[in-house]
C-alpha positions as CSV (number, residue, x, y, z in Angstrom):
1,M,13.7,25.2,0.9
2,W,16.8,23.3,-0.8
3,F,14.7,22.9,-3.7
4,D,14.9,26.6,-4.4
5,N,18.5,26.0,-4.6
6,L,18.3,23.6,-7.7
7,N,20.1,24.8,-11.0
8,I,17.1,24.3,-13.4
9,P,17.7,25.5,-16.7
10,G,15.2,28.1,-17.6
11,R,13.5,28.4,-14.0
12,K,14.0,31.9,-12.8
13,K,11.4,31.7,-9.7
14,P,11.6,29.5,-6.5
15,L,9.5,26.3,-7.0
16,K,5.7,26.3,-6.1
17,I,4.6,24.9,-2.9
18,Y,2.9,21.8,-5.4
19,H,6.2,21.0,-7.1
20,R,7.7,21.0,-3.6
21,I,5.4,18.5,-2.4
22,V,5.7,16.8,-5.5
23,Y,9.6,16.6,-5.6
24,F,9.9,15.6,-1.8
25,F,7.0,13.1,-1.9
26,I,9.2,11.3,-5.3
27,L,12.5,11.5,-3.6
28,A,11.3,9.9,-0.3
29,L,9.5,7.2,-1.5
30,T,12.2,6.6,-4.1
31,S,14.8,6.4,-1.3
32,V,12.6,4.1,0.6
33,L,12.0,1.9,-2.6
34,T,15.8,1.9,-3.5
35,L,16.9,0.8,0.1
36,S,14.3,-1.7,0.3
37,F,15.4,-3.2,-2.8
38,V,19.1,-3.1,-1.9
39,M,18.2,-4.9,1.3
40,V,15.6,-7.4,0.1
41,F,17.8,-8.2,-2.5
42,F,21.3,-8.7,-0.4
43,F,19.3,-10.6,2.3
44,A,18.2,-13.0,-0.7
45,Q,21.3,-13.4,-2.1
46,Q,22.6,-14.1,1.3
47,L,19.8,-16.5,1.8
48,I,20.4,-18.6,-1.2
49,L,24.3,-18.7,-0.9
50,N,24.3,-19.6,2.5
51,E,21.6,-22.5,1.7
52,S,24.1,-23.7,-1.0
53,Q,26.8,-23.8,1.7
54,S,24.6,-25.8,3.9
55,T,23.9,-28.1,0.9
56,M,27.7,-28.8,0.7
57,I,28.1,-29.3,4.3
58,R,25.2,-31.9,4.5
59,F,26.4,-33.9,1.8
60,N,29.9,-33.9,3.0
61,D,28.5,-35.1,6.2
62,Y,26.5,-37.6,4.3
63,V,29.6,-38.8,2.8
64,I,31.3,-39.1,6.0
65,N,28.5,-41.0,7.6
66,T,27.9,-43.4,4.8
67,I,31.8,-44.4,5.0
68,D,31.7,-44.5,9.3
69,E,28.6,-46.7,8.7
70,N,30.1,-48.9,6.4
71,R,33.5,-49.1,7.7
72,S,33.4,-52.7,8.6
73,L,32.3,-53.6,4.8
74,L,35.4,-51.5,3.2
75,L,38.0,-53.0,5.5
76,S,37.1,-56.5,4.1
77,L,37.3,-55.5,0.7
78,P,40.3,-54.8,-1.3
79,T,41.1,-51.3,-1.5
80,D,40.2,-51.1,-5.4
81,K,36.4,-51.9,-4.6
82,R,35.9,-49.6,-1.9
83,L,35.5,-46.4,-3.9
84,E,32.6,-48.1,-6.1
85,V,30.8,-49.5,-2.9
86,I,30.8,-45.7,-1.4
87,S,29.6,-44.5,-4.9
88,E,26.8,-46.7,-4.8
89,K,25.7,-45.5,-1.4
90,L,26.2,-42.0,-2.2
91,Y,24.0,-42.7,-5.8
92,P,20.5,-42.0,-4.1
93,Y,21.6,-38.9,-3.0
94,V,23.1,-37.1,-6.2
95,K,21.0,-39.0,-8.8
96,D,18.2,-36.0,-8.9
97,N,21.1,-33.3,-7.9
98,S,23.1,-32.4,-11.1
99,L,24.6,-29.5,-9.7
100,I,26.6,-31.3,-7.1
101,A,29.8,-33.4,-8.1
102,Y,32.2,-35.4,-5.9
103,R,35.5,-37.3,-6.5
104,L,36.9,-40.1,-4.3
105,S,40.2,-41.2,-4.0
106,D,42.9,-42.9,-1.9
107,N,46.4,-43.2,-1.1
108,A,46.5,-46.1,-3.2
109,E,45.7,-43.7,-6.0
110,H,42.4,-45.1,-7.0
111,I,39.9,-42.5,-8.2
112,Y,36.2,-42.2,-8.6
113,Q,34.2,-39.1,-9.7
114,S,30.9,-38.4,-10.6
115,S,31.4,-35.8,-13.4
116,E,34.2,-35.3,-16.0
117,I,34.3,-31.5,-15.3
118,L,36.4,-32.6,-12.3
119,N,39.3,-33.4,-14.4
120,D,39.6,-29.5,-15.6
121,L,38.2,-28.0,-12.2
122,L,40.2,-29.9,-9.5
123,T,43.8,-29.3,-10.3
124,A,46.4,-28.1,-8.3
125,D,47.1,-25.1,-10.4
126,N,43.2,-23.9,-10.5
127,L,43.0,-24.3,-6.7
128,D,46.3,-22.8,-5.3
129,Q,45.6,-19.5,-6.9
130,Y,42.5,-19.4,-4.3
131,N,45.2,-20.1,-1.7
132,F,43.2,-23.1,0.2
133,H,44.2,-26.7,0.5
134,F,43.1,-29.9,-1.2
135,F,41.8,-31.7,1.8
136,E,41.2,-29.3,4.6
137,F,39.6,-31.5,6.8
138,S,40.5,-34.7,8.9
139,F,37.8,-37.1,10.0
140,N,38.8,-40.2,12.7
141,D,37.7,-41.2,15.8
142,Q,39.3,-38.2,17.5
143,N,37.7,-35.1,15.5
144,K,34.6,-36.5,13.9
145,N,32.5,-33.1,15.0
146,Q,34.8,-30.7,13.7
147,P,33.2,-27.5,11.8
148,I,33.3,-27.4,8.2
149,S,33.6,-23.9,6.4
150,V,33.0,-24.0,2.5
151,N,35.6,-22.3,-0.2
152,S,34.7,-20.5,-3.2
153,L,36.3,-20.6,-6.8
154,R,35.8,-19.4,-10.1
155,Y,36.6,-21.3,-13.4
156,N,35.3,-20.6,-16.9
157,Q,33.0,-17.8,-15.8
158,T,31.1,-19.8,-13.6
159,Q,31.1,-19.9,-9.9
160,Y,31.7,-22.9,-7.6
161,Y,31.8,-24.0,-4.1
162,Y,34.2,-26.4,-2.8
163,V,34.9,-28.4,0.2
164,G,37.9,-30.9,0.7
165,S,38.3,-33.3,3.5
166,Y,39.6,-37.1,4.4
167,Y,38.6,-40.0,6.4
168,V,41.3,-42.3,7.8
169,L,40.3,-46.0,8.2
170,E,41.9,-48.5,10.7
171,D,44.1,-50.3,8.2
172,G,45.7,-47.1,7.3
173,N,43.8,-46.3,4.3
174,I,42.6,-43.0,3.4
175,I,39.9,-41.8,1.4
176,Y,40.0,-38.2,-0.1
177,I,36.7,-36.6,-0.5
178,Q,36.2,-33.6,-2.9
179,I,32.7,-31.8,-3.4
180,V,32.0,-29.2,-5.7
181,K,28.5,-27.3,-6.3
182,N,28.1,-25.4,-9.3
183,L,26.2,-22.2,-8.5
184,H,25.2,-21.4,-11.9
185,D,21.4,-21.7,-11.1
186,S,21.6,-20.2,-7.8
187,Y,23.3,-16.9,-9.8
188,V,20.7,-17.4,-12.5
189,F,17.8,-16.9,-10.0
190,M,19.4,-14.0,-8.4
191,T,19.9,-12.5,-11.8
192,T,16.4,-13.0,-12.3
193,L,15.4,-11.6,-8.9
194,F,17.5,-8.7,-9.7
195,V,15.7,-8.2,-12.8
196,L,12.4,-8.7,-11.5
197,M,13.1,-6.4,-8.5
198,V,14.3,-3.5,-10.9
199,S,11.4,-3.8,-13.2
200,I,9.1,-3.8,-10.2
201,S,11.0,-0.8,-8.8
202,I,10.8,1.0,-12.4
203,L,7.1,0.6,-12.2
204,G,6.7,1.3,-8.6
205,L,8.7,4.7,-9.3
206,I,6.3,5.4,-12.0
207,A,3.3,4.5,-10.0
208,I,5.0,6.9,-7.0
209,I,5.2,9.7,-9.7
210,I,1.6,9.4,-10.9
211,I,0.1,9.1,-7.1
212,G,2.4,11.9,-6.1
213,I,1.4,14.2,-8.8
214,Y,-2.5,13.5,-8.5
215,G,-2.2,13.2,-4.9
216,T,-0.7,16.1,-4.4
217,K,-2.8,18.0,-6.7
218,H,-5.8,16.4,-5.4
219,T,-4.8,17.2,-1.6
220,L,-4.0,20.9,-2.6
221,K,-6.8,21.8,-4.6
222,P,-8.6,23.4,-1.7
223,L,-5.6,25.6,-1.3
224,I,-5.7,26.4,-4.9
225,E,-9.2,27.5,-4.5
226,I,-8.6,29.3,-1.2
227,S,-5.9,31.4,-3.3
228,E,-8.2,32.0,-6.3
229,T,-10.9,33.0,-4.0
230,A,-8.7,35.3,-2.2
231,K,-7.6,37.1,-5.7
232,N,-11.6,37.6,-6.1
233,I,-12.2,39.2,-2.9
234,T,-12.6,42.9,-2.9
235,E,-14.4,45.1,-0.3
236,N,-17.3,45.3,-2.9
237,N,-17.2,41.4,-3.4
238,L,-17.1,39.9,0.1
239,N,-20.4,37.4,-0.3
240,I,-17.8,34.7,-1.5
241,R,-17.1,31.9,0.5
242,I,-14.6,28.7,0.1
243,E,-16.2,25.5,-0.2
244,E,-15.5,22.6,2.5
245,T,-14.1,19.6,1.3
246,G,-16.4,17.6,3.6
247,N,-13.2,15.6,5.2
248,K,-13.2,17.3,8.4
249,D,-9.5,17.5,8.4
250,E,-6.8,20.5,9.0
251,L,-7.5,22.1,5.7
252,D,-11.5,21.8,6.2
253,Q,-10.6,23.7,9.6
254,L,-8.5,26.5,7.7
255,I,-11.4,26.9,5.4
256,V,-13.8,27.4,8.0
257,S,-11.8,29.5,9.7
258,L,-11.1,31.9,6.3
259,N,-14.9,31.6,5.8
260,Q,-15.6,33.0,9.2
261,M,-12.9,35.9,8.7
262,I,-14.2,36.7,5.4
263,Q,-17.8,36.7,7.1
264,K,-16.5,39.0,9.8
265,L,-14.5,41.3,6.8
266,E,-18.1,41.7,5.2
267,S,-19.7,42.3,8.6
268,A,-17.4,44.9,9.2
269,F,-17.5,46.6,5.8
270,N,-21.2,46.8,6.0
271,N,-21.0,48.0,9.6
272,Q,-18.5,50.8,8.3
273,K,-20.8,51.7,5.4
274,R,-23.7,51.8,7.6
275,F,-21.9,53.7,10.1
276,V,-20.9,56.3,7.8
277,S,-24.3,56.8,6.0
278,D,-26.0,57.0,9.5
279,A,-23.2,59.4,11.1
280,S,-23.7,61.4,8.0
281,H,-27.4,61.3,8.2
282,E,-27.0,62.4,12.1
283,L,-24.8,65.1,11.3
284,R,-26.8,66.6,8.5
285,I,-29.7,67.3,10.6
286,P,-27.9,69.6,13.1
287,L,-25.7,70.9,10.6
288,T,-29.0,71.4,8.3
289,V,-30.7,73.4,11.6
290,I,-27.4,75.5,12.2
291,Q,-27.6,76.6,8.3
292,G,-30.9,77.5,8.7
293,Y,-30.7,79.9,11.8
294,I,-27.5,81.1,10.3
295,D,-29.6,82.5,7.4
296,I,-32.5,83.6,9.6
297,L,-29.7,85.5,11.6
298,A,-28.3,87.0,8.2
299,D,-31.7,88.0,7.1
300,W,-33.9,89.2,9.9
301,G,-32.1,88.5,13.3
302,K,-29.7,91.9,13.0
303,N,-32.6,94.1,14.2
304,D,-34.8,91.7,16.0
305,P,-32.7,90.9,19.5
306,Q,-35.4,88.1,20.6
307,L,-34.9,86.3,17.2
308,R,-31.1,86.6,17.4
309,D,-31.0,85.4,21.2
310,E,-33.5,82.5,20.1
311,S,-31.0,81.5,17.1
312,I,-28.1,81.6,19.2
313,E,-29.6,79.3,21.8
314,A,-30.4,76.8,19.1
315,I,-27.5,76.7,17.5
316,R,-25.7,76.1,21.0
317,D,-28.1,73.3,21.5
318,E,-27.1,71.7,18.1
319,I,-23.6,72.0,18.9
320,Q,-23.8,70.3,22.1
321,G,-25.6,67.5,20.2
322,M,-22.8,67.4,17.8
323,N,-20.1,67.4,20.5
324,K,-21.9,64.6,22.5
325,M,-22.2,62.5,19.4
326,V,-18.5,63.1,18.5
327,E,-17.4,62.2,22.3
328,D,-19.7,59.1,22.0
329,L,-17.9,57.9,18.5
330,L,-14.6,58.6,20.0
331,L,-15.4,56.4,23.5
332,I,-16.8,53.3,21.2
333,T,-13.7,53.6,19.1
334,R,-11.2,53.9,22.2
335,I,-13.4,50.8,23.7
336,E,-13.0,48.7,20.6
337,N,-9.2,49.1,20.5
338,N,-8.8,48.2,24.0
339,Y,-7.7,51.8,25.1
340,Y,-9.1,50.8,28.8
341,S,-7.7,46.9,29.1
342,T,-4.7,48.0,31.1
343,D,-7.1,49.3,33.7
344,F,-8.6,46.2,34.6
345,K,-9.0,45.0,38.6
346,V,-10.8,43.0,41.0
347,L,-14.3,44.9,41.3
348,D,-17.0,44.2,43.8
349,I,-20.3,44.9,41.9
350,S,-22.7,44.7,45.0
351,L,-20.9,47.7,46.2
352,I,-20.8,49.5,42.8
353,L,-24.7,48.9,42.7
354,E,-25.0,50.4,46.1
355,K,-23.3,53.5,44.9
356,I,-25.3,53.9,42.2
357,Y,-28.6,53.0,43.8
358,Y,-28.0,55.7,46.6
359,Q,-27.0,58.6,43.8
360,W,-30.0,58.3,41.4
361,P,-32.9,59.1,43.6
362,M,-31.3,62.4,43.7
363,I,-30.7,63.0,40.1
364,D,-34.3,61.3,39.1
365,P,-37.0,62.0,42.0
366,D,-39.6,61.1,39.5
367,H,-39.2,57.1,39.6
368,N,-39.0,54.6,42.0
369,Y,-35.5,52.9,42.4
370,E,-35.2,49.2,44.4
371,L,-32.2,47.7,45.0
372,K,-31.9,43.4,45.1
373,T,-28.4,42.9,45.4
374,C,-26.4,40.2,46.9
375,E,-22.9,40.4,48.7
376,H,-19.4,40.2,47.2
377,A,-20.2,39.6,43.4
378,F,-16.6,39.8,42.0
379,V,-15.7,40.5,38.3
380,H,-12.6,41.5,36.5
381,G,-12.6,44.7,34.7
382,N,-12.7,48.6,34.6
383,E,-14.9,50.2,37.1
384,G,-15.4,53.6,35.4
385,L,-16.5,51.7,32.3
386,L,-18.6,49.3,34.1
387,I,-20.4,52.3,36.0
388,Q,-20.9,53.9,32.6
389,A,-22.5,50.9,31.2
390,I,-25.0,50.4,34.4
391,R,-25.8,54.4,34.5
392,G,-26.3,54.2,30.9
393,L,-29.0,51.0,31.4
394,I,-30.7,53.3,34.2
395,D,-30.8,56.2,31.9
396,N,-32.6,54.6,29.1
397,S,-35.1,52.8,31.6
398,R,-36.0,56.4,32.9
399,K,-36.4,57.8,29.6
400,Y,-38.9,55.3,28.8
401,T,-40.8,54.7,31.8
402,E,-43.7,57.0,33.0
403,A,-43.0,59.3,36.1
404,G,-44.0,57.1,39.3
405,G,-42.4,53.7,37.7
406,T,-40.1,51.4,39.3
407,I,-36.7,50.9,38.3
408,T,-35.0,47.7,39.7
409,L,-31.3,47.0,40.2
410,I,-30.4,43.3,40.7
411,C,-27.2,41.6,41.2
412,K,-27.0,37.4,41.1
413,V,-24.0,35.3,41.2
414,H,-24.5,31.9,39.1
415,D,-22.1,29.0,40.4
416,E,-19.5,31.7,41.8
417,K,-18.3,32.1,38.4
418,T,-20.8,34.2,36.7
419,T,-22.2,37.7,37.8
420,E,-25.6,38.9,36.5
421,I,-26.4,42.6,36.7
422,T,-30.2,43.5,36.0
423,V,-31.7,46.8,35.2
424,S,-35.4,46.3,35.1
425,D,-38.3,48.8,34.4
426,S,-41.7,49.2,34.2
427,G,-42.1,51.1,31.0
428,C,-43.4,51.0,27.5
429,G,-41.0,48.0,26.6
430,I,-39.7,47.3,22.9
431,P,-41.2,45.6,20.2
432,N,-39.7,41.9,19.4
433,N,-39.1,43.0,15.7
434,E,-36.8,45.7,17.1
435,L,-35.1,43.7,19.8
436,A,-32.1,42.3,17.2
437,K,-31.4,45.6,15.8
438,I,-31.6,47.8,19.1
439,K,-27.6,47.5,19.6
440,E,-26.9,49.2,16.3
441,R,-25.0,52.4,16.0
442,F,-27.5,55.5,15.6
443,Y,-30.6,53.1,15.7
444,R,-33.7,54.3,17.3
445,I,-37.1,52.6,17.7
446,N,-39.7,54.0,15.0
447,H,-41.5,56.0,17.7
448,D,-38.8,57.6,19.1
449,R,-37.5,59.3,15.7
450,S,-38.6,62.3,16.7
451,R,-35.5,62.6,19.1
452,A,-37.6,63.6,21.6
453,T,-35.3,62.0,24.4
454,G,-32.2,63.6,23.1
455,G,-30.5,60.6,22.5
456,T,-27.9,60.0,19.7
457,G,-28.6,56.5,18.9
458,L,-25.2,55.4,20.6
459,G,-26.2,54.5,24.2
460,L,-26.4,50.7,23.7
461,S,-24.1,50.4,21.4
462,I,-21.6,52.1,23.8
463,I,-23.0,49.6,26.4
464,D,-22.6,46.7,24.2
465,S,-18.9,47.5,23.5
466,I,-18.2,47.7,27.1
467,V,-19.7,44.2,27.8
468,T,-17.6,42.9,24.8
469,I,-14.2,44.1,26.0
470,H,-15.1,42.3,29.7
471,R,-16.1,39.2,27.6
472,G,-19.3,39.4,28.8
473,E,-22.9,39.2,27.4
474,L,-25.7,42.0,26.8
475,I,-29.2,40.1,27.2
476,I,-32.1,42.5,26.5
477,T,-36.0,41.0,26.9
478,S,-38.9,43.1,26.7
479,E,-43.0,43.0,26.4
480,L,-44.9,46.1,25.0
481,N,-46.4,48.0,27.9
482,Q,-44.8,45.6,30.2
483,G,-41.4,46.6,30.7
484,T,-37.8,45.9,29.8
485,N,-35.2,43.5,31.5
486,V,-31.4,44.3,30.4
487,S,-28.8,41.9,31.8
488,I,-25.2,42.0,31.9
489,L,-23.0,38.5,32.3
490,L,-19.9,38.8,33.4
491,K,-17.3,36.1,34.2
492,K,-15.4,36.2,37.6
493,D,-12.2,35.9,35.9
């Protein structure tokens, strides 16, 4: 930002965003105010001067028209009486206008003037320096409608407008007309206007500075609060939230996004802590068992072949369980890190379900399996992961359904955009208060804490992760002693 290059004494650091906005706001509005001031004053000045010129031209036309209308009367009078008659006709026009003065003269050297200042003002020496003539315009029967321009002159630090013309009568008598308008009042008005506009501009600039500072500080207050909140957030203090402004603007959207991010971070940290705690707990049990059997072997198993074989077999089972847990954890990590996202392709779920359906009766002959499928239920995904998820759901149903129970595979297509895969069983069901937690890692329903089923508590967590990377949804509904329905909703694209 070019503000940062300003050589401000004592400033070593770049300007803060608050100061940048204030300076930019003040400079921008000051520029607009200055430009407006110059334009308004310029146009006001031109309007006033143009009006003065128009007044001069109208008065000159009035004089010419007065002479023309009284031409017969003037021709009947002696030449020394004519100028007085004209001045009497002009008196109603100029009696209330002290800024306009005029002089009438003729070729017989008769003179009438409305103000004594004309003796000093209308001299050849004074007018010659402005390079214009005494009588510039002629009026007779041929050129009465010629355009008139106004000249400007300065005398004793006062500005005047000047128009000179003459009118030729039929008897050869020429009436010379000189009109002068004092611009003192116009310039006083423009000076007053200038001072007034400068005062208003200064007050406006002060108001701009105050509004700029207050408005910027008020506008950036949420950003300052965001900065202060960010400083106070640590891994042990993620329950802080930024208060919304209530304006429903971009800052509120930013605050909502940051609060959501903090909430996700809090959830992630909590999940991480819980995961470490649960993993430690789950690994402590097999390690304790292994340590116990090793102690038995060290104390009594050396000379007892049966005890030694039992201990070795138990240690092997615990190690296999630990290997399975580690593999499951690695699988979850790979899934969440999009390790398999490059292997997505278009799949027909109905064909996958048929393949799984024909395999499971051979794997598990103790349960009845049914297939209710549709044709050509296409989705975009990883075939291996989806097969693993479906098999995981079937395996869960098998574990919690008594021998002879029924497990049903269902495939439905909704609006040709969403495919629903459902695994339904007639097992023992899941309590309602457990449904919200059942997807959590290492979570087991209370009556299953004995690990009788041999699971690690990661099965549904793995399935949920697989569904999540497919941008789907895992829905579980269940009733005690009635069975469980687990559905996977996947979009076609």
